[in-house]
TORKOL-530755 format. One record per residue (C-alpha): residue in three letters; x, y, z. Coordinates in steps of 0.001 Angstrom, whole numbers, plus 524288, in hexadecimal, padded with zeros to 5 digits. Each point is the difference from the previous one (the first is absolute). Layout:
// residues N
+-----+-------+-------+-------+
|  aa |     u |     v |     w |
+-----+-------+-------+-------+
| ALA |     X |     Y |     Z |
...
+-----+-------+-------+-------+
// end
This chain:
// residues 111
+-----+-------+-------+-------+
|  aa |     u |     v |     w |
+-----+-------+-------+-------+
| MET | B4BCE | CC499 | 3DDDA |
| THR | 80AE7 | 804D7 | 7F742 |
| LYS | 80C19 | 804CC | 80736 |
| LEU | 8090C | 80AB8 | 7FB6D |
| LYS | 80E8D | 7FDFC | 7FE54 |
| HIS | 808FD | 80BCD | 8009C |
| GLY | 805C2 | 80354 | 7F2BF |
| GLN | 7F609 | 7F7AE | 7F8BF |
| PRO | 7F3B9 | 80810 | 7FE1B |
| LEU | 7F2C3 | 7FA10 | 7FE0A |
| VAL | 7F84B | 80332 | 7F3C0 |
| ILE | 7F15A | 7FDBB | 8015E |
| ILE | 7F97D | 7FE7C | 7F2C6 |
| GLY | 7F18B | 7FF29 | 7FCF9 |
| PRO | 7F49D | 8067A | 7F94A |
| GLN | 7F9EE | 80C7B | 80501 |
| GLY | 7F75A | 7FD8C | 80BC9 |
| SER | 80630 | 7F2E8 | 80373 |
| GLY | 804D5 | 80451 | 80D72 |
| LYS | 80E5C | 80251 | 7FCD9 |
| THR | 80126 | 80C12 | 8087E |
| ILE | 7F8D7 | 7F9A8 | 80B54 |
| ARG | 80936 | 7F44A | 7FF4D |
| ALA | 80BD3 | 80912 | 7FF50 |
| LYS | 7FB58 | 8072E | 80C26 |
| GLU | 7FDB3 | 7F337 | 8076C |
| ILE | 80DA8 | 7FB31 | 7FCC3 |
| ALA | 80639 | 80D21 | 80355 |
| GLU | 7F8E6 | 800C4 | 80D19 |
| LYS | 805E6 | 7F2EC | 80402 |
| CYS | 80D93 | 805D8 | 7FDF0 |
| GLY | 7FD99 | 80C39 | 80826 |
| THR | 7FE41 | 80DD3 | 7FB1B |
| TYR | 7FD42 | 802FA | 7F1C9 |
| GLN | 7FE53 | 80B78 | 7F6E9 |
| TYR | 7FAC4 | 8021B | 7F247 |
| ALA | 808B7 | 8066E | 7F5D7 |
| PHE | 8000A | 80320 | 7F189 |
| LEU | 809B5 | 7F90A | 7F744 |
| ASP | 804D7 | 80CEB | 7FA62 |
| ASP | 803A3 | 8047A | 80DAF |
| ILE | 8070C | 7F342 | 80302 |
| LEU | 807C8 | 80166 | 7F360 |
| SER | 80337 | 80E57 | 8022A |
| ASP | 80D4D | 804B5 | 8048E |
| MET | 7FA73 | 80319 | 80D65 |
| PRO | 8056E | 7F6BA | 80A60 |
| LEU | 7F5E2 | 7F66D | 80537 |
| ASP | 801B2 | 8049C | 80DFC |
| GLU | 7FBE4 | 80DAD | 7FBC1 |
| LEU | 7F4B4 | 7FB13 | 7F7C3 |
| LEU | 7FA3A | 7F6C2 | 80A10 |
| THR | 7FAEC | 8048A | 80D21 |
| GLY | 8031C | 7F87A | 80C4F |
| LYS | 80876 | 7F57B | 7F9B0 |
| PRO | 7F528 | 7F652 | 7FC9B |
| ASP | 802F2 | 7F175 | 7FFBC |
| THR | 7F8CC | 7FE90 | 7F305 |
| VAL | 7FC9B | 808DF | 7F49D |
| ILE | 7F422 | 7FD0D | 7F777 |
| VAL | 800DD | 80531 | 7F21F |
| GLU | 7F2DA | 8005D | 7F8F2 |
| GLU | 7FE54 | 7FDD5 | 7F15E |
| ALA | 80E7D | 7FE69 | 7FE31 |
| PHE | 8048C | 800A5 | 7F1FA |
| CYS | 80E02 | 8025C | 7FC0C |
| SER | 80899 | 7FF7F | 7F403 |
| LYS | 80C2A | 7F783 | 7FF15 |
| LYS | 8086F | 80BCD | 80342 |
| GLN | 7F7B0 | 802FB | 80BF8 |
| LEU | 8005A | 7F1A0 | 803D2 |
| ALA | 80EDF | 80082 | 800F8 |
| ARG | 7FEFF | 80BF0 | 808FD |
| LEU | 7F55C | 7F95D | 807E5 |
| LYS | 80883 | 7F40A | 80269 |
| ALA | 80A95 | 808D6 | 80591 |
| VAL | 7F641 | 806A4 | 80923 |
| ILE | 7F9BA | 7F39E | 80545 |
| THR | 80CDC | 7F926 | 802E1 |
| LYS | 8066C | 80B84 | 806D1 |
| LYS | 803F1 | 7FD14 | 80DFE |
| GLY | 7F5AC | 804DF | 80969 |
| ALA | 7F55B | 800F0 | 7F597 |
| PRO | 7F249 | 7FBD6 | 8040B |
| ASN | 7F8A1 | 7F48C | 7FA3D |
| PHE | 7F86D | 80330 | 7F3B6 |
| ILE | 7F2DD | 7FB36 | 7FAEE |
| PHE | 7FC66 | 803F1 | 7F225 |
| VAL | 7F1CD | 7FF49 | 7FBE6 |
| SER | 7FD80 | 7FEC2 | 7F16C |
| ASN | 7F5BB | 7FBB6 | 7F62D |
| SER | 80A79 | 7F978 | 7F7C8 |
| HIS | 80D45 | 7F9A9 | 801A3 |
| SER | 80430 | 80555 | 7F2B3 |
| ASN | 8073B | 80B23 | 806A0 |
| PHE | 80800 | 7F6AC | 80860 |
| PRO | 808D3 | 7F498 | 7FC5E |
| GLU | 7F91C | 7F36D | 7FC75 |
| PRO | 7FC49 | 7F92C | 80CB9 |
| HIS | 806D8 | 7F35F | 7FC31 |
| THR | 80CE3 | 806F0 | 7FCE4 |
| SER | 800AE | 809A8 | 80B33 |
| ARG | 808D6 | 7FE1E | 80BB4 |
| ARG | 7FDED | 80DE1 | 804C8 |
| PHE | 7F109 | 8007B | 800AB |
| ARG | 7F5EE | 7F6C6 | 805E5 |
| PHE | 7F28F | 7FF81 | 7F9D1 |
| LEU | 7F274 | 7FDB3 | 80571 |
| ARG | 7F4DD | 7FF06 | 7F65B |
| ILE | 7F238 | 8031E | 80490 |
| ASN | 7F480 | 7FCAE | 7F729 |
+-----+-------+-------+-------+
// end
């Protein structure tokens, strides 16, 4: 089973209906409490502790897609001290750095 590492979010990539969300939930459950969130909320100016209820250990972000500008903001959010683990679920890695060049994100492909 894939383990999460603080500050290095997991990006689960695969076609629709491949079980990405189920896998994300299984991984998150092994780390403790989890919560779903929208990417726009994560990238907003609202502090994470106000956005998230109950200080979850992991946040699952469905159908995550972000621009390069948003990606820079996202990196700042996920590496902040005290931030939860993040799992991003996406149909494509095109909205994240290339898997072979990324030090910040870990990738899991589901077919």
